[in-house]
Structures are given as structure tokens and as C-alpha cells.
C-alpha positions in Angstrom: 0.1 0.1 0.1 1.7 3.3 -1.3 2.2 5.7 1.6 -0.3 8.8 1.8 1.3 11.9 2.0 1.1 14.0 5.1 -2.3 16.1 5.8 -1.5 19.7 6.8 -3.2 20.2 10.1 -2.2 23.7 11.0 -4.9 25.1 13.4 -7.4 27.8 12.4 -6.2 31.0 14.4 -9.7 32.3 14.4 -11.1 29.3 15.8 -7.8 28.4 18.1 -7.8 32.1 19.9 -11.6 32.3 20.5 -11.5 28.5 22.6 -8.3 29.4 24.5 -10.0 32.6 25.9 -12.6 30.2 27.5 -10.0 28.2 29.2 -12.2 29.2 33.0 -10.4 32.2 34.3 -11.7 33.9 36.6 -10.2 37.8 37.1 -8.8 36.9 39.6 -6.8 34.0 38.9 -6.0 35.9 35.4 -4.6 38.5 37.5 -2.5 36.0 39.6 -1.1 34.9 36.5 0.0 38.2 35.7 1.7 38.7 39.3 3.4 35.1 38.8 5.6 36.4 35.7 6.4 39.8 37.8 7.7 37.6 40.6 9.9 35.4 37.6 11.0 38.5 36.9 12.5 39.8 40.6 9.7 42.5 40.9 9.6 43.9 44.6 6.9 46.1 44.2 3.5 45.6 41.7 0.8 48.7 41.6 -2.5 47.3 40.2 -5.3 49.8 38.7 -8.5 48.3 38.1 -11.2 50.7 37.0 -14.8 50.7 36.3 -14.8 53.2 33.0 -18.4 53.3 33.2 -18.9 49.6 32.8 -16.1 49.1 30.5 -13.2 48.4 32.7 -9.9 48.7 32.1 -6.3 46.5 34.1 -3.4 47.9 34.3 -0.7 46.2 36.3 3.1 47.3 36.5 5.8 45.9 38.0 9.6 47.0 38.8 11.1 43.5 37.3 13.6 43.1 35.2 11.8 44.1 31.7 12.5 42.3 28.5 14.2 43.3 25.4 12.1 43.2 21.9 13.1 40.0 21.2 12.3 38.4 24.8 8.8 40.3 24.5 8.3 38.8 20.9 9.0 35.4 22.8 6.5 36.4 25.5 3.9 36.8 23.8 4.0 33.2 21.2 1.5 31.0 22.6 3.4 27.7 24.4 6.6 29.8 25.1 9.4 27.0 26.3 6.7 24.4 27.3 5.9 22.3 30.3 9.0 19.8 29.5 11.3 22.4 30.5 13.4 22.9 33.3 12.5 25.8 35.7 14.1 27.6 38.2 12.3 27.5 41.7 11.3 31.3 41.5 9.8 30.6 37.9 6.5 30.3 38.3 5.3 29.8 34.7 4.0 26.0 33.6 2.8 25.6 30.4 4.1 28.9 28.5 0.6 30.3 28.4 -0.6 31.9 31.4 0.5 35.5 30.2 -1.5 35.0 27.0 -4.7 32.9 28.0 -4.8 34.6 31.2 -5.1 38.2 29.6 -7.3 37.2 26.5 -9.8 35.3 28.9 -10.7 38.9 30.3 -10.3 41.4 27.0 -9.8 41.2 23.3 -6.6 43.5 23.3 -3.7 42.8 25.4 -0.7 46.0 25.6 2.5 45.2 27.3 5.2 47.8 27.6 8.4 47.0 29.0 12.0 48.6 29.8 15.2 47.3 30.2 18.3 49.2 30.6 16.3 52.0 29.8 15.1 51.4 26.6 11.3 51.0 25.5 9.8 47.9 24.0 5.9 47.4 23.1 3.8 44.8 21.6 -0.2 44.3 21.1 -2.1 41.1 20.9 -5.2 41.7 19.2 -8.0 38.8 19.2 -9.5 40.8 16.2 -6.5 40.9 14.5 -5.5 37.3 15.3 -8.9 36.0 13.6 -8.3 38.1 10.6 -4.4 37.7 9.7 -3.2 35.0 11.8 -0.4 34.5 14.7 0.9 37.9 14.7 1.2 40.9 17.4 2.0 44.3 16.2 4.2 47.0 17.5 1.8 49.9 18.6 2.1 53.6 16.2 2.4 55.5 19.7 2.3 54.4 23.1 -0.9 54.4 25.2 -1.6 57.4 27.3 -1.8 55.6 30.6 -0.7 57.1 34.3 1.1 53.9 34.3 2.8 54.1 31.1 4.2 57.2 32.3 5.3 56.0 35.4 7.3 53.0 33.4 8.6 55.6 31.3 10.4 56.7 34.5 11.9 53.7 35.9 15.2 51.8 34.5 13.4 48.5 34.2 10.0 47.0 34.6 6.5 46.0 32.9 3.5 47.0 32.1 0.4 45.3 31.3 -2.5 46.9 29.9 -6.4 45.3 29.3 -8.8 47.0 27.6 -11.8 45.9 25.3 -13.0 44.1 27.8 -15.9 41.9 27.3 -18.4 39.4 29.5 -16.6 36.2 29.1 -14.1 37.7 31.9 -16.8 38.7 34.6 -15.6 42.1 35.2 -17.7 43.8 32.1 -21.1 45.1 32.2 -21.3 45.2 36.0 -23.1 48.0 37.7 -20.2 50.2 39.7 -21.3 49.3 43.3 -21.4 45.4 42.1 -17.9 45.9 40.3 -16.3 47.3 43.6 -17.5 44.7 45.6 -16.0 42.2 43.1 -13.0 44.0 43.4 -12.8 43.3 47.1 -13.2 39.4 46.1 -9.9 40.1 44.2 -7.9 41.5 46.6 -8.8 38.8 49.2 -7.6 36.6 46.6 -4.7 37.8 46.0 -4.0 38.5 49.7 -4.3 34.3 50.0 -2.8 33.3 47.1 0.7 35.4 47.5 0.6 36.1 51.3 3.9 34.2 51.8 5.4 36.7 49.2 3.7 39.4 51.1 4.7 38.2 54.4 8.3 37.9 53.3 8.4 34.2 53.8 9.5 33.9 50.2 10.6 36.4 48.0 9.6 40.0 49.5 6.8 41.4 47.6 4.5 44.7 47.8 1.1 44.1 46.1 -1.2 47.4 45.7 -4.8 47.9 44.4 -6.1 50.9 43.6 -4.0 52.7 45.7 -4.3 50.5 48.5 -1.6 47.6 49.8 -3.2 43.9 49.3 -3.1 42.3 53.0 -1.4 39.1 53.1 -3.6 36.3 54.7 -2.5 33.3 56.8 -4.5 30.3 56.2 -3.0 28.8 59.5 -2.8 31.8 61.6 0.5 30.7 63.0 0.2 33.6 65.2 -2.6 32.8 67.2 -1.7 31.2 70.6 -4.4 28.6 70.0 -3.8 27.5 67.0 -2.0 24.0 67.0 0.9 22.7 65.2 1.1 18.8 64.6 4.1 16.9 63.6 5.4 17.9 60.1 6.3 15.0 57.6 9.2 15.0 54.9 7.7 13.0 51.8 9.9 11.8 49.1 8.7 10.6 45.6 10.4 10.7 41.9 13.7 12.1 43.3 12.3 15.1 45.1 10.9 16.0 48.6 8.4 17.9 49.9 6.9 19.3 53.6 3.6 18.2 54.7 2.6 20.2 57.8 -1.0 19.8 59.4 -2.4 22.5 62.1 -5.9 22.6 64.0 -7.1 26.0 64.0 -8.6 27.4 67.4 -12.3 27.4 68.0 -14.8 30.1 67.8 -14.4 30.3 71.3 -11.0 31.2 71.5 -10.9 34.4 68.9 -11.6 37.9 70.3 -14.4 38.7 68.6 -16.7 38.0 65.4 -14.9 40.1 63.0 -11.0 38.3 64.1 -13.2 35.0 63.6 -14.6 35.6 60.1 -11.2 36.9 59.2 -9.4 33.7 60.3 -11.9 32.0 57.8 -10.9 33.3 54.7 -12.1 34.2 51.4 -15.3 32.2 51.0 -15.5 31.5 54.9 -14.5 28.4 57.0 -16.5 25.7 55.7 -14.7 26.2 52.0 -11.2 26.7 53.6 -10.7 23.6 55.6 -8.1 20.7 53.8 -4.8 20.6 52.2 -3.2 23.8 51.1 -1.3 23.1 48.2 1.8 25.5 47.4 3.9 25.3 44.0 7.1 27.7 45.1 5.6 29.0 48.0 2.7 30.5 45.6 -0.7 28.7 46.6 -2.3 26.8 44.0 -5.1 25.2 46.0 -7.0 26.7 48.8 -8.4 24.0 51.0 -9.4 20.8 49.5 -9.5 17.7 50.5 -7.7 16.2 47.2 -10.5 13.4 46.4 -8.2 11.7 49.5 -10.1 9.8 52.1 -10.0 6.2 50.8 -13.5 4.5 50.3 -15.3 7.2 51.5 -14.2 10.2 50.0 -13.8 13.2 52.6 -16.1 15.8 52.1 -16.1 19.6 53.5 -18.3 19.2 56.9 -18.4 21.0 60.1 -16.3 18.7 62.3 -13.2 19.1 60.3 -13.9 22.9 59.3 -10.6 23.6 61.7 -8.1 21.1 59.8 -5.9 22.8 57.5 -2.8 21.1 56.0 0.3 22.5 54.1 2.1 21.0 51.1 5.1 22.9 50.0 6.1 21.4 46.4 8.7 22.2 44.4 8.3 23.3 40.6 9.9 19.7 39.6 7.0 17.9 40.7 4.4 19.6 38.4 4.2 16.7 36.3 3.6 14.5 38.6 0.9 16.5 40.6 -0.9 17.6 37.0 -1.0 21.0 37.7 -3.6 23.0 35.5 -2.8 25.6 32.8 -4.5 28.1 35.4 -2.7 27.3 38.3 -5.5 26.5 40.5 -5.6 22.6 40.8 -3.4 19.8 41.4 -4.0 16.2 42.2 -1.8 14.1 44.0 0.1 10.9 42.5 -1.5 7.8 43.2 1.8 6.1 45.2 1.5 8.8 47.6 -2.8 9.0 48.3 -2.3 6.4 51.3 0.3 8.7 53.1 -1.5 11.6 52.7 -5.1 9.9 53.6 -3.3 9.2 56.7 -1.9 12.6 57.7 -5.1 14.2 56.8 -7.1 11.5 58.9 -4.8 12.4 62.0 -5.5 16.3 61.4 -9.0 15.9 60.9 -9.5 13.5 64.1 -7.7 16.3 66.1 -9.9 19.0 64.5 -13.1 17.1 65.4 -12.1 16.9 69.4 -11.3 20.6 69.0 -14.7 21.1 67.5 -16.4 19.1 69.6 -15.0 20.3 73.1 -15.2 24.3 71.6 -11.2 24.6 71.9 -11.4 23.6 75.9 -11.0 20.4 78.0 -8.4 17.9 77.0 -7.4 18.8 73.6 -6.4 22.3 75.0 -3.1 22.9 74.0 -0.9 22.2 76.7 -3.3 20.3 78.7 -3.1 16.3 79.7 -4.6 14.4 76.7 -5.8 11.9 79.5 -7.7 14.6 81.1 -11.5 13.1 81.7 -14.6 14.4 79.9 -18.2 14.6 81.1 -19.0 12.7 77.6 -18.0 9.7 75.9 -18.4 8.6 72.2 -19.2 5.3 71.5 -19.7 3.5 68.1 -22.2 0.9 68.0 -24.1 -1.0 65.2 -26.9 1.8 65.3 -24.1 4.5 65.4 -22.9 6.9 67.2 -24.2 7.1 71.0 -23.1 9.2 73.2 -22.7 8.3 77.0 -21.9 10.1 80.3 -18.5 9.2 81.8 -19.4 7.5 85.1 -15.8 7.8 85.8 -15.6 11.2 85.8 -14.4 12.5 88.9 -17.2 14.5 89.9 -19.9 12.7 88.5 -18.4 9.7 90.1 -18.4 11.7 93.5 -21.5 13.0 93.3 -22.8 9.4 92.7 -21.5 8.2 95.9 -22.3 11.4 98.0 -26.0 10.7 97.0 -28.7 7.7 98.5 -30.2 5.5 95.9 -27.3 5.0 93.4 -29.9 3.3 91.0 -32.0 6.1 90.7 -29.1 8.8 90.2 -28.2 5.7 87.1 -31.4 5.9 85.5 -31.4 9.5 85.2 -28.1 9.4 83.4 -29.1 7.0 81.2 -32.9 8.7 80.4 -30.7 12.2 79.6 -28.1 9.6 77.7 -31.2 8.2 75.6 -32.7 11.9 74.9 -29.9 13.6 73.4 -31.6 15.4 70.4 -28.5 15.0 68.3 -29.8 15.8 65.2 -32.0 18.8 66.3 -28.3 19.8 68.0 -26.4 19.1 64.7 -28.9 21.1 62.7 -28.8 24.6 65.0 -24.7 24.3 65.2 -24.9 23.8 60.9 -26.9 26.7 60.7 -25.3 28.8 63.1 -22.0 27.7 61.8 -20.7 26.8 65.2 -21.9 29.9 67.1 -19.8 31.0 69.7 -21.0 30.3 73.5 -22.7 33.9 74.4 -20.6 36.0 77.3 -22.3 35.4 80.4 -23.7 38.1 82.8 -23.1 38.8 86.4 -26.2 37.1 87.3 -25.3 33.9 85.5 -21.7 34.0 86.7 -23.2 34.0 90.7 -25.8 31.3 89.5 -23.4 29.2 88.0 -20.8 29.2 90.5 -23.1 28.1 93.5 -24.2 25.2 91.1 -20.2 24.5 91.1 -19.5 25.2 94.4 -22.4 22.7 95.5 -20.7 20.0 93.3 -17.3 20.8 94.9 -18.2 19.7 98.0 -18.7 15.9 96.9 -15.1 16.2 95.8 -12.5 14.9 98.2 -11.7 17.5 101.0 -7.6 16.7 100.4 -8.0 18.3 96.9 -6.9 22.1 96.9 -9.2 24.7 95.6 -7.4 25.3 92.5 -7.6 21.2 91.4 -10.8 21.3 92.7 -11.9 24.1 90.5 -9.8 22.9 87.5 -11.9 19.9 87.6 -15.3 21.4 87.8 -14.3 23.9 84.7 -12.6 21.9 82.7 -15.4 20.7 80.0 -17.3 24.0 80.2 -16.9 26.5 76.8 -16.1 30.1 77.1 -14.0 32.3 78.5 -14.2 31.3 81.8 -11.9 33.5 84.0 -14.7 35.1 85.7 -16.1 32.1 86.9 -13.2 30.9 87.8 -12.0 33.5 90.0 -15.3 33.9 91.3 -15.3 30.0 92.2 -12.2 30.4 94.1 -13.2 33.1 96.0 -16.7 31.4 96.6 -14.6 28.4 98.0 -12.0 30.5 100.3 -15.1 31.9 101.9 -16.6 28.3 102.4 -13.4 27.1 103.9 -13.1 29.9 106.3 -16.7 29.1 107.7 -18.7 32.4 106.4 -20.6 30.5 103.9 
């Protein structure tokens, strides 16, 4: 059989460019892709101007990085660039050689780049309509754009300016009413503070990002500065000739935050429910901001209330891009099959610890620094009918009270009645709807009533116990800030000891 001549299958520029525009970038992920390029160019400051412009928005990003000469600029606008197979440095956050183009054209139909290197300016325009008509060409502008950022660039020895205009509805910013546009801008600000928090905080290359004249504030997913955050033992994982670190954290319960504003801020963009799980970094740039990565064994983990305090950091080198299947938008990562069991084990331990903190409201035996064998009032048992909740008959306070009353069988019967009537479904529904609302602060009358009740229970405890130990045992499992309660309880215990009460 005669060999057929090869068939030319050069892609249609008109069809392909429109297809590439639909890769699914949001405005924040597209802007983050531009910042990746600025970081790779060793920028220290990035200025962003995002203007509503009467419903026809414009975006300008200016950095003080290395800049490019004319030849390098042309290569930067070539689709594919050096491609994913190229070896990249640790500071190069590129992946497929598509980000600058696909991210920009997902939001606008005309991309203009001005860049300076050693005091010389180069400029090119990538216009979707021109590509549709003429093919894969970029053109030099007849004159530099009249934009305040362009004037600022000309004062720099080196740097780059990216301009988006002719933005359309495909991107998500065009056509919005003014109020909706600026609310959307706050989402972008929060996203950038989350994705680049290690750069803004100086953990990675120090970077300042300014959006519409206001610095972008870093958001730390792990609340490392909070005294009640628990950092679990980290693990070094080796795979495909590279190593990376996995660090699990259990964040504080709602009751351990000073106020609702502090608690909400710790939840992060999208809130506590959306931000639980693994945080995957590549070159210290956040790719995945809270996901269980399809892990969990036979039953895949989902986001639930009891695991909302579990957050796990995975710090990947760029050499593992292929193994973790980093996508074009750098917003997804999938762990290799060989690592799933180990990551599931790490995640499972973190989820269990988070469940304990959630259940004890940050108090009791799982409080950081407290002994893990401290007694709990309630015990959880898993039987053939599911979870059952039992009162701990061995708890020192309960055991002492039982010994002090007549009719121990009647007391046991009352405890059994309480256990069998716990409204588990109702409690779970209430907690879910209130997102684990914190215990309200107690007033003076409530504190007085509670301390009197605890004082009465304290009389059943061994006389050999010191007031401090007695107070700690009585207060151990109660939620909320008990500083005033403990102080009042110790005061009344002192009066009781003196015989004045």
C-alpha cells in the first residue's frame, strides 16, 4: 500500500484563539497569573489599577522587575513559550508558556505590553480581532498608550506594564454596575492576599502588591500567630527524586477568638467551610486553597462542620509539576497515586484532632498544653446503630456526686434517661445553621448562679483536693471564657473554707 502524503493540520487561528479564551479563568486567577510573571522577573513592587470606566473596565499592572528587550517580549507573546517540559528555576512560577496570553485574553480582546530594560522601551499589542483576520501576529503600537501607568513606567530603568482593554462579558468584570464592580474588586483583593501571602509576608521573595492605591494584605491560612493554633508534627515526603514537606494545623475554635470580626477574618475568602483541607503550594505560591484532594479512602472526604478547623500545608517544588498534574490556570493539583495512602493518613489524623477541638469548643482534654488523659463528661461510642453519646460515670465529679447521694440506681437511671434523649439531629442542625456559633458571654447573674452550682458540686469532691485543682476539674469541660467564673468560684471556695458561707 502506497504511503499517503502527510495532511497539514495547522490550527485555525480564528477558532483556536477564541477557544483559548474560554479556559475558565476568573478575574482574580487571571491577575494572579500576571503576578506570577512579575515574580519570575524579580519584581519587588506591583501596582494594579482596576477601573470601572462606566461599565467598560480597564486593568493595568505595573511591576519593577527586570523587564524585557524586544526579542524577549516577542517570545513572551508566543503561545506555548518554552512549554511544560522545560526545566524551570525555583522562582519561575510559569508552567505551560500560556499564562500571560490565555489569562489576559480570557478577560479582554486587546492586550498591550510595554516593557523597559536598561532604559530602552519595547511594546507589542496582541489583538484578538487582528489574530482572527491575520493569524498569529503581534503588532507594535503606533504610539505608546496614554495611561498614567505608562508615564510611570518611563521613569523606571526597568519594569513591565500590562494593559487590558476592550474587556468583554467573557471575563466577569465587564458590564457590572458600579457597586457590584467594586464589591467584586474586594474579592480580587482577598484572593491575591491569600495566593501570595508568603511573598507579601516575606516568607518567600519579599513583594508589595498595591491595588487601586491600597496595599494588599496577606492572609495566613494557618493562623500561626494565634496562641491557640496547634501545629501537628510535620512530615518530609520523598517522591520521584524530590522531597516536599507536609505540615498539618488545627486552628482555634470560634470561642478562642477575641470577637466575630477576628473569627470571620481567620475563615478567609469564602468562609470556614470552603477553606478546610489541604493547601498546595508550588514555589511558595498557593495553588489549592483548601481541598481534600479526593482523598479519604473508600469514602471520599467532603467538607463538613467537624473538620472545618483542619488545614494542611503541602510545599511542592516546581520539579513535581507533572506528577501533581498542575493545570494551566494553576488552580488545581492532584496527588500522585503512590502518595494517596500517606496523605490520607496525615489528613485523617488532622481531621480527628480538629474534630476533638470542634467538639470540646477548644477547651477540655484537647486544649493545647493540657494532658490528653484529662477526663471528659461525655463519651462517644460507635455501635451497630451508629454513634451513641454516654455520660462518663468515671468522671471524678460525677462519681463523687453519685457516692454522695442515696439511691445510686435512681441516679444511674436519670443519667440513662438523659443519654437516650439527647437531640443529636436537632443539635447538629442548629450548629450547622449557626456555623458553630460561639458561646455568648455570661452576665453577672449567670456567673453567680453557675459558681453556686459548681460550689455545691465541689462539696462532693475529696477534701484533700486544693481549691485550684477542684476548680479546674469542675470547669474543665465547660465552653467559653471562664476566667471570671474561675475567679469567683475560688473566692467562694475560700469563704466556704473559712466557714463564712
